[in-house]
C-alpha positions in Angstrom: -20.9 10.2 -2.3 -24.0 8.2 -2.1 -24.3 8.0 -6.0 -21.7 8.1 -8.8 -24.6 9.5 -11.2 -23.3 13.2 -9.9 -19.8 14.2 -8.4 -20.2 17.4 -6.7 -17.1 19.6 -7.0 -16.4 23.0 -5.1 -16.0 25.7 -7.7 -15.1 29.2 -6.9 -16.5 31.7 -9.9 -16.6 35.6 -10.0 -19.3 36.8 -12.0 -18.9 39.4 -14.3 -21.9 39.5 -16.1 -25.3 38.1 -17.0 -26.7 36.6 -20.4 -30.2 36.5 -21.4 -30.3 32.3 -20.6 -33.3 31.7 -18.6 -31.8 30.8 -15.3 -33.0 27.1 -15.5 -31.8 26.4 -18.9 -28.1 27.2 -18.6 -25.5 23.9 -17.6 -24.6 23.6 -14.0 -21.4 25.0 -13.3 -20.9 23.3 -9.8 -21.3 19.8 -10.8 -19.8 17.3 -12.7 -21.6 14.3 -15.1 -20.6 10.9 -14.6 -19.2 10.9 -17.9 -16.8 14.2 -17.8 -15.8 12.7 -14.6 -14.7 9.1 -16.1 -13.0 10.9 -18.6 -10.1 12.3 -16.8 -7.9 10.5 -14.3 -7.5 13.5 -11.9 -11.4 13.6 -11.7 -11.5 9.5 -10.8 -8.5 10.5 -8.1 -10.5 12.6 -6.6 -13.6 10.5 -6.1 -11.3 7.3 -4.8 -9.7 9.9 -2.7 -13.1 10.1 -0.7 -13.0 6.2 -0.3 -9.9 6.3 1.0 -10.7 9.1 3.3 -13.9 7.0 4.7 -11.9 3.9 5.5 -13.2 3.3 9.6 -10.8 3.6 12.5 -12.3 2.3 15.6 -9.1 3.8 17.8 -7.0 7.0 16.1 -6.0 10.3 16.2 -9.6 12.1 15.5 -11.5 9.8 17.9 -8.8 9.8 21.1 -11.7 8.8 23.4 -12.0 5.2 22.5 -8.0 4.4 23.5 -9.8 4.5 27.0 -12.3 2.0 26.6 -9.9 -0.9 28.0 -6.9 -1.2 30.4 -4.2 0.7 28.1 -5.2 4.4 29.4 -7.4 7.0 31.6 -9.2 9.5 30.2 -8.4 12.5 32.2 -11.6 14.3 30.8 -15.1 14.2 32.8 -16.9 13.6 29.6 -15.4 10.3 29.5 -15.2 9.0 32.7 -18.1 7.2 32.3 -15.8 4.5 30.4 -14.4 3.9 33.8 -17.3 3.0 34.7 -20.0 1.1 32.8 -19.2 -2.5 34.2 -20.5 -4.2 30.9 -19.4 -3.1 27.1 -22.7 -3.1 25.2 -23.5 -5.9 22.6 -23.3 -2.9 19.9 -20.0 -1.7 20.9 -17.1 -1.3 18.0 -20.0 -2.7 15.6 -20.2 -1.5 11.9 -22.9 -2.4 9.0 -22.2 -0.1 6.7 -23.0 -1.0 2.9 -24.2 2.6 1.9 -20.2 2.6 1.7 -19.9 -1.0 0.1 -22.4 0.0 -2.7 -20.3 3.0 -3.5 -17.0 1.0 -3.5 -19.1 -1.6 -6.0 -20.2 1.5 -7.9 -16.8 3.0 -8.6 -15.5 -0.6 -9.3 -18.3 -1.0 -12.1 -17.7 2.3 -13.6 -14.0 2.1 -13.8 -14.6 -1.0 -15.0 -16.6 0.3 -17.8 -14.4 3.1 -18.4 -12.6 3.4 -21.9 -11.5 7.0 -21.8 -9.0 7.1 -18.7 -5.5 5.6 -19.5 -4.9 1.7 -19.6 -2.5 2.2 -16.4 -4.5 4.5 -14.3 -7.5 2.3 -14.8 -5.5 -0.8 -13.4 -4.3 0.9 -10.4 -7.7 2.4 -9.6 -9.1 -0.6 -9.8 -6.6 -2.2 -7.4 -6.8 0.5 -5.4 -10.7 0.3 -5.0 -10.6 -3.3 -4.5 -7.6 -2.9 -1.9 -10.4 -0.1 -0.1 -13.5 -2.4 -0.3 -11.2 -5.5 1.1 -10.5 -2.9 4.3 -14.0 -2.3 4.6 -15.2 -6.0 4.6 -12.3 -7.1 6.9 -13.2 -3.9 9.4 -16.7 -5.8 9.2 -15.9 -9.6 9.7 -13.8 -8.6 12.9 -16.7 -6.9 14.1 -19.6 -8.5 13.1 -18.2 -11.8 12.2 -19.6 -13.2 8.9 -21.7 -10.4 7.0 -23.3 -10.6 3.2 -20.6 -10.3 0.7 -22.0 -8.2 -2.5 -19.9 -7.2 -4.9 -22.1 -5.3 -7.3 -23.9 -2.1 -6.9 -27.5 -3.6 -6.5 -30.5 -1.6 -7.6 -34.3 -1.6 -6.3 -36.6 -2.4 -9.3 -40.0 -0.6 -7.4 -41.4 -4.3 -8.0 -42.9 -4.2 -4.4 -40.4 -7.4 -4.1 -37.4 -6.5 -2.1 -36.2 -10.5 -1.3 -33.9 -10.7 -4.3 -31.7 -7.9 -2.8 -31.9 -10.2 0.9 -28.5 -11.8 0.7 -27.7 -14.1 3.8 -24.7 -13.8 6.2 -21.4 -15.7 4.3 -19.5 -18.0 6.7 -17.1 -16.1 8.8 -14.2 -17.8 6.8 -15.6 -17.0 3.8 -15.3 -13.3 4.2 -11.2 -13.8 5.3 -11.1 -15.9 2.4 -12.4 -13.1 0.0 -10.5 -10.2 1.7 -7.1 -12.5 1.3 -8.0 -13.6 -2.2 -8.5 -9.9 -3.7 -5.6 -9.1 -2.4 -3.5 -11.5 -3.8 -5.4 -10.8 -7.5 -4.6 -7.1 -7.1 -1.3 -7.1 -5.5 0.5 -7.0 -8.9 -2.0 -4.2 -10.3 -0.2 -2.0 -7.5 2.9 0.3 -6.8 5.7 -1.6 -4.7 6.0 1.7 -2.6 6.2 5.3 -3.8 3.2 6.3 -1.4 2.4 5.6 2.1 -1.2 7.4 1.9 -2.6 5.0 -1.0 -2.7 1.4 -1.5 0.6 -0.3 -2.8 1.7 -3.9 -3.0 3.3 -3.9 0.6 0.1 -2.5 1.7 -1.9 -5.2 0.1 0.6 -8.1 1.3 0.2 -6.5 5.0 -3.7 -6.5 4.8 -3.2 -10.5 3.9 -0.9 -11.0 6.6 -3.0 -9.3 9.2 -6.2 -10.9 8.0 -4.7 -14.5 8.0 -3.5 -14.0 11.4 -7.0 -13.3 12.7 -8.5 -16.3 11.0 -5.9 -18.4 12.0 -6.2 -17.4 15.7 -10.2 -17.6 15.4 -9.6 -21.1 14.1 -7.0 -22.2 16.8 -8.5 -20.3 20.0 -11.8 -20.5 19.3 -11.8 -23.8 20.4 -11.7 -22.0 24.0 -15.2 -20.9 23.3 -17.1 -23.5 21.6 -19.9 -21.2 22.7 -19.2 -18.5 20.5 -20.5 -20.1 17.0 -23.2 -20.1 15.1 -24.2 -23.7 13.0 -24.1 -21.8 9.9 -20.7 -21.2 10.1 -21.7 -17.1 10.2 -19.5 -17.2 13.3 -16.5 -19.3 14.2 -14.0 -21.0 11.8 -13.2 -24.9 11.8 -9.9 -25.5 14.0 -8.6 -27.9 11.1 -8.5 -24.6 9.0 -5.6 -22.8 11.3 -2.3 -24.0 10.0 -3.7 -22.8 6.3 -4.1 -19.3 7.7 -1.0 -19.2 9.4 1.1 -20.6 6.6 -0.7 -17.7 4.5 0.0 -15.1 7.1 3.3 -15.9 6.9 4.2 -16.1 3.6 2.3 -13.1 3.2 4.6 -11.3 5.9 8.0 -12.9 4.2 6.8 -11.4 1.1 6.8 -8.0 2.4 10.1 -8.4 3.7 11.5 -9.6 0.3 10.2 -6.6 -1.5 13.2 -4.7 -0.2 10.8 -1.5 0.6 10.5 -1.2 3.9 12.7 -1.6 7.1 12.3 -0.8 10.9 13.1 2.6 11.5 16.4 3.1 13.4 17.9 6.7 12.8 18.2 7.8 16.6 20.8 6.6 19.2 18.3 7.2 21.7 16.2 4.4 21.3 13.4 5.7 23.5 13.4 9.1 20.8 14.0 6.9 18.1 10.6 4.5 18.9 8.5 8.2 19.2 9.8 9.5 15.9 8.7 6.2 14.1 5.1 8.1 14.3 6.7 12.0 13.9 9.1 11.5 10.9 7.0 10.8 7.6 10.6 9.9 6.1 10.0 6.6 7.4 10.9 3.4 5.4 8.8 1.6 8.4 5.9 2.8 7.4 3.8 0.7 4.9 0.3 2.7 5.0 -1.3 5.7 6.8 -3.8 8.2 6.9 -1.7 10.9 6.5 -2.7 14.7 7.4 -1.1 17.8 6.5 -0.3 21.7 7.7 -2.5 24.3 6.3 -4.6 21.3 4.9 -6.1 18.8 6.9 -5.0 18.5 10.7 -6.1 17.1 13.8 -6.7 18.1 17.2 -4.6 15.1 18.8 -1.9 16.9 20.2 -4.2 19.7 21.6 -6.1 17.3 23.6 -3.0 15.1 24.9 -0.3 17.5 25.4 0.8 17.9 28.9 -1.0 20.2 30.9 2.0 23.1 31.5 3.0 22.8 28.0 -0.2 23.2 26.1 -0.1 26.3 23.9 -3.8 27.2 24.5 -5.6 27.6 27.8 -8.0 24.9 26.9 -8.0 21.3 27.1 -4.7 19.4 27.2 -3.7 15.8 28.9 -6.8 14.0 28.0 -5.0 10.9 27.8 -3.3 9.0 30.8 -1.5 5.9 30.1 -2.3 3.5 32.6 0.2 1.6 35.2 -1.3 -1.5 33.8 0.6 -0.9 30.6 4.1 1.0 32.2 4.6 -1.9 34.0 4.5 -4.2 31.2 7.5 -2.9 29.9 10.4 -5.6 30.9 13.8 -5.1 31.8 16.3 -5.2 29.6 17.6 -8.6 30.9 14.5 -10.2 29.6 12.7 -10.2 32.8 9.3 -8.8 33.8 8.7 -7.2 37.2 6.8 -4.6 38.8 7.8 -1.1 39.5 9.8 -1.7 42.3 8.0 0.6 45.0 8.2 -1.1 48.4 11.1 -3.5 49.5 10.5 -7.0 50.8 9.3 -5.5 54.1 6.8 -2.9 52.9 8.7 -0.2 53.4 9.0 2.7 50.8 12.0 2.7 48.3 13.5 5.8 48.2 14.8 7.3 45.0 16.9 10.6 44.3 15.2 11.0 40.9 11.8 10.1 40.2 13.1 8.7 36.7 14.8 6.2 38.9 11.9 3.7 39.2 12.1 3.2 35.4 15.8 2.9 34.8 17.0 -0.3 33.2 13.5 -1.2 31.3 12.7 -1.1 27.7 13.1 2.1 26.1 9.7 1.9 24.2 8.5 2.7 27.3 9.7 6.4 27.5 9.0 6.5 23.8 5.2 5.7 24.6 4.5 7.8 27.4 6.0 10.4 29.6 6.8 9.8 33.2 7.6 11.5 36.4 10.8 13.3 35.4 10.5 13.3 32.0 11.2 15.9 29.5 9.1 16.8 26.5 9.8 19.4 23.6 13.2 20.1 26.0 11.0 21.2 28.9 10.4 19.3 32.1 7.3 17.7 32.9 6.2 18.4 36.3 4.5 15.4 37.6 4.2 14.9 41.3 1.7 14.5 44.0 2.4 16.3 47.1 4.7 16.0 50.4 4.7 12.6 52.1 5.3 13.1 55.8 6.6 10.9 58.2 3.4 9.9 59.6 1.9 8.9 56.3 -0.1 12.3 55.8 0.5 14.3 52.4 0.6 18.1 51.9 -1.2 19.0 48.6 -2.7 21.3 46.8 -6.2 21.2 44.7 -4.7 23.3 42.3 -1.8 22.5 40.1 1.4 24.0 40.9 -0.4 25.0 44.3 1.1 26.0 47.6 1.1 25.2 51.1 3.4 25.5 54.2 5.2 22.8 55.3 5.8 21.6 59.2 8.3 23.6 60.9 8.0 26.1 58.3 5.9 29.4 57.6 7.2 30.1 53.9 4.7 28.9 51.4 6.2 26.2 49.0 5.0 24.4 45.8 3.5 21.2 47.2 2.0 19.5 43.8 3.0 19.4 40.4 2.0 21.6 37.8 1.1 18.6 35.6 -0.4 16.9 38.8 -1.7 14.2 40.0 -4.4 15.7 41.3 -7.7 13.8 41.6 -10.7 14.1 39.6 -8.5 17.5 37.8 -9.3 16.8 34.5 -7.1 17.5 31.5 -3.9 17.2 33.7 -2.0 13.7 35.0 -4.4 12.4 37.4 -2.8 9.0 37.2 1.0 10.2 37.1 1.7 9.6 33.3 1.0 11.5 29.7 1.2 10.2 26.5 4.2 10.6 24.2 3.2 8.5 21.2 1.7 10.5 18.5 2.1 13.7 20.3 3.6 16.3 17.8 6.8 18.0 19.0 6.1 20.4 16.3 5.2 24.1 17.8 1.9 25.1 17.1 0.4 22.2 16.7 -0.9 22.1 20.0 -3.0 25.4 18.6 -6.7 25.1 17.1 -5.7 27.5 14.5 -3.1 25.0 13.6 -3.1 21.7 14.4 -1.1 18.3 13.9 0.0 16.9 10.6 1.1 13.6 12.4 -0.3 10.3 10.6 -2.0 7.8 11.6 -0.3 4.9 11.0 -2.4 1.7 10.1 0.1 -1.0 8.7 4.3 -0.8 9.7 7.1 -3.2 9.0 7.1 -3.9 12.6 3.7 -5.5 12.8 4.7 -7.5 9.6 7.3 -8.8 11.8 5.4 -9.6 15.1 3.0 -10.8 12.2 5.7 -13.4 11.0 6.8 -14.4 14.5 3.4 -15.4 15.5 2.4 -17.8 12.7 5.7 -18.9 12.7 5.3 -19.8 16.2 2.2 -21.5 15.9 3.3 -23.5 12.9 6.1 -24.9 15.7 8.8 -22.7 13.5 10.1 -21.2 16.8 13.7 -20.4 15.2 12.2 -18.1 12.6 9.6 -17.0 15.1 12.4 -15.8 17.6 14.4 -14.6 14.7 11.8 -12.3 13.7 10.9 -11.4 17.3 14.2 -10.2 18.0 14.6 -7.8 14.9 11.9 -5.8 16.6 13.3 -5.9 20.2 17.0 -5.0 19.1 15.9 -2.3 17.3 13.9 -1.4 20.6 17.4 -1.7 22.7 17.4 -4.8 23.9 21.0 -6.0 24.0 20.2 -9.9 24.6 18.3 -12.0 22.3 15.4 -14.3 22.9 16.0 -18.0 22.2 13.7 -19.9 20.3 13.0 -22.1 23.3 11.8 -18.6 25.2 9.4 -18.2 22.9 5.7 -19.1 23.9 2.4 -17.3 23.6 2.8 -15.0 26.2 5.7 -13.5 24.4 4.2 -13.2 21.6 1.0 -11.7 23.5 3.4 -9.1 25.6 5.5 -8.2 22.3 2.4 -6.7 20.3 1.0 -5.3 23.6 4.3 -2.6 24.2 5.3 -2.6 20.4 1.9 -1.7 19.0 0.4 0.1 22.2 -2.4 2.7 20.9 -2.4 1.5 17.1 -5.9 0.0 17.3 -4.5 -3.4 18.2 -5.5 -4.1 21.8 -9.4 -5.0 21.1 -8.7 -7.3 18.1 -6.0 -9.0 19.4 -7.8 -10.1 22.6 -10.7 -11.0 20.4 -9.1 -13.2 18.1 -7.0 -15.0 20.9 -10.3 -15.1 22.9 -8.7 -13.5 25.9 -10.8 -10.7 25.9 -13.2 -12.2 28.4 -10.9 -13.8 30.6 -8.9 -10.4 31.4 -11.5 -8.4 31.2 -13.8 -10.5 33.4 -15.7 -7.9 35.2 -13.8 -9.0 39.0 -12.6 -6.3 40.9 -8.5 -7.2 41.7 -5.3 -5.4 42.6 -2.7 -4.6 39.9 -1.0 -7.7 38.3 2.1 -8.9 40.1 2.9 -10.9 36.6 3.1 -8.4 33.9 4.3 -11.1 31.6 1.4 -13.2 32.1 -1.1 -12.9 29.2 -4.0 -14.0 30.8 -3.7 -11.8 34.0 -6.7 -9.8 34.7 -6.6 -6.1 34.2 -10.1 -5.0 34.7 -9.1 -1.0 36.3 -7.2 1.6 35.1 -4.3 2.0 38.0 -2.1 5.0 38.5 1.7 6.1 40.2 1.7 8.7 42.7 5.4 10.3 43.3 5.7 11.9 46.8 8.7 14.1 47.6 9.4 12.6 50.9 9.7 15.2 53.8 11.3 14.5 57.1 13.7 17.2 58.0 17.0 15.3 59.3 16.4 12.3 57.6 18.5 10.8 55.5 15.7 10.6 52.9 14.2 13.9 53.3 13.8 15.3 49.7 13.5 12.1 48.2 11.2 10.2 46.0 8.5 7.8 47.1 6.1 6.2 44.7 2.3 4.5 45.1 -0.3 2.5 43.3 -3.3 3.9 43.1 -6.8 3.7 40.9 -7.9 7.3 40.3 -11.3 8.2 42.0 -13.5 8.0 38.9 -12.5 4.3 38.2 -14.9 2.3 40.7 -16.3 -0.5 38.3 -14.1 -3.4 36.7 -14.7 -4.0 32.8 -16.5 -7.5 32.5 -16.3 -8.5 28.6 -18.9 -11.2 28.1 -19.1 -13.7 25.3 -21.8 -11.7 23.6 -19.1 -8.8 22.9 -16.9 -11.1 20.7 -18.9 -10.4 17.9 -20.9 -7.1 17.9 -24.9 -6.8 17.4 -26.8 -6.7 14.3 -29.2 -4.0 15.0 -32.9 -5.0 14.9 -33.4 -2.7 11.6 -31.4 -5.0 9.8 -32.7 -7.9 10.4 -36.3 -6.7 10.4 -35.5 -5.7 6.8 -33.8 -8.9 5.8 -34.7 -12.0 7.8 -32.0 -14.3 6.1 -29.6 -12.4 8.7 -29.3 -14.3 11.5 -28.6 -12.8 14.9 -25.1 -13.3 16.7 -24.5 -15.3 19.5 -25.1 -14.9 23.5 -26.8 -11.5 23.0 
């Protein structure tokens, strides 16, 4: 939709004959004029639906590979190995400068305000929805770029040869956040209280305030740690004095969502791991505030095709392209609220032996098994075969370069299976190269792994658990620790924790950790680390071992680690046939991620700055 003067609609016609009109004099049958569109509620909504569909998602179900840019997952796809090999993030990564989209939104708002033929009720809602989308787009800009020009009307060039009146300077960073917050406050009561999860509602408007105000408060608060990441005009950086006001707005908006009575945590399954994974699969769900929806036999996506375990794929292409990292796996704490590495070796450095591969993950946060498929797991009612080979007494390994491959073991002349049908095998793409598969968002419906069908699982943009965690964080920053504990414990109880955290146990590390595990693979990792000014500290370019302190928010995590399960082979030994585990780094991972100070705000292209000299460059680039 580059211009609302003409709205193109696809119409299928069967021509029964022809008349005597000249071809060029005929009224067009495949386009509708602007006046026709703005006289019909349904046609107006079709334009609005296109605007919804263009909302950007840096990480999502249709661009799954972006999940592999940090330390949540390994991309088991040869074309994406570079994501683990380029040491430094580019200054233009995750940037955005989409004023064509903003112009289309401004045009829609202008035409809607001028319209006299659509119903007053529809007009108010359409305007509120368009302003919600525009606020979302500006929020996407500010969290990537810092302050950007705030243009709230469709600009027209007058062909005078002087374009300077079209050149707007960048707003201060806080002014863009203020616009988003104020705009949502202004329109929230023109939106319905629920009834839909794919369109803007009052809950979605409040959720956007909650998130935007929390981000602004964090930048004001933690930006003090990086004074060099500022600009003298305020285009980048928010004064520390503004932090508490933003946290207060975030808490207020979060509590307004709670008070709507529309949303609650999804808690329908007795198995807490299954319950967590079903949050994203079950659309009869009071937790989802807003999602990008997909419909079978309509628009679907290929996320399940790309990420279903190798042995369970429904077609002989793809599958297993994302392997969650051991970095993330070990972040799931024990049910007694303590943090611990996975116990692979005892205090003397000897392997710990397990009768079942699932035992090493026992007693941990159930969200672990609701987020990923680990060795010994089942999916769609079938076992997932993840093991790396036989480990002999002398430390040597008997394995195969083929999934489910066979070989002879010492003392035997018969061939037996020596590696899982799901891996791990080094550098065998589309398999569990690092020992894990993703469960979250992977569809359990038969047929969703086929290209002719695809999956209709929705992409969650706002959900009630985030609102509770936003409230917990804002309350913590405002020294309201009892309230912070109450909100965080709601999320943790649903997850399956039997022991509440006390107010005294709520600290910054807890805030960071809880978002990490509850919101994994939901497009929060980058923005959270940026707003807390943690990104350059944890992705610091230094090659280190896997942290032994997974509860430390500042722990360095620059490479993606994996876990290999082996069957132990020593006939006659009490441990023969038991399981042992070894941590490792997959072969394609050979550079440590480095997030530079210049990555906190993305590069504004030379073409933009050449066309508008009022646009100042972002710092440290």
